[in-house]
N, C-alpha and C positions, 0 to 999 in steps of 0.2 A: 552590701552586695548590690542593692538597687542603684546606688550612685556609681559604682564601678560598671555596672551594666549600661547605664545611661552614657557614661564617658566612652565606653568601647563602641556602642552603637553610633554615637555622634562622630567618633573617629572614623568609623566605617563609611558614614555618609560623606564626611569631608574628603576621604580618600576617593570615593566615587566621583565627587565633584571635580577633584583634581585630575582624575583619569579622563573624565569627559572633556574637561578644559584642554588637556594635552592632546586629546584626539581631534578636537575641533580646530584648535589654533596651530598646532605643530604637526598634525598628520602622523602622529605616532600610533602604530598599530596596537590595538588592545587585544591581546591574546594570552592565554595561559594563566600566569600567576596573578595578575591584577584583578580580573573578575572573580577568581576563586577567593582571593583575600577579602574582597568587598563583601561577598556573600557570607563568608565565615565570620567576619567582624560584625556585620549587621545582625545576623541570626544569633550568633553567640552573645552579643550585647543584649538582645531582647530576651534570650533565655536567662541570662543573669539577672536582668530586671525582674522577670516574673518569679524567679527563685527568691529574690529579695523580698518581693511583695508577699509571697507565700510564707516565707520565714518570719516576716513581721506580723502576719496574721496569727501564726502559731505562737509567737512570743507573747502577743497581747492576750490570746486565749489562755495560755499558761499563767500569765500574770493575774488574770481574773479568777482562775480556778484556785490559785494559791491563797487569795484573800478571802475565799468563801469559808464560812463557819462550818464546823462539823454539825451533822444533823443530830438533834436530840429530840427524842419523842417525849413530850410532856404527858400526854394521855393517849389512850386508845379507845376507839369506839367500836363496839360490836365484836370485840375479841375477848374471850374469856379463857384464861389459862387454867390448867388443872384438869379435872375429870370431865368437865363439860365441853361440848364441841363449840367450834367457832360459828358465829352467826353469819 
């Protein structure tokens, strides 16, 4: 997901450079579809990048939790079971 986000964001930046180049050298008016697509591609790419980072963080956390041993209590201190109260 991170790589896809990076690719889409880069594509958005390249498209922006192309539109600016066309505006400067060929005097093509920039209106409507082009700026909208640039914004959608760049913001969408960054969102996908951040989702990929969050997903990788959750994946690594899950991997660490799965390797954790079960908790076993070897002994207890200050706790008496039976008729007597806890300390």
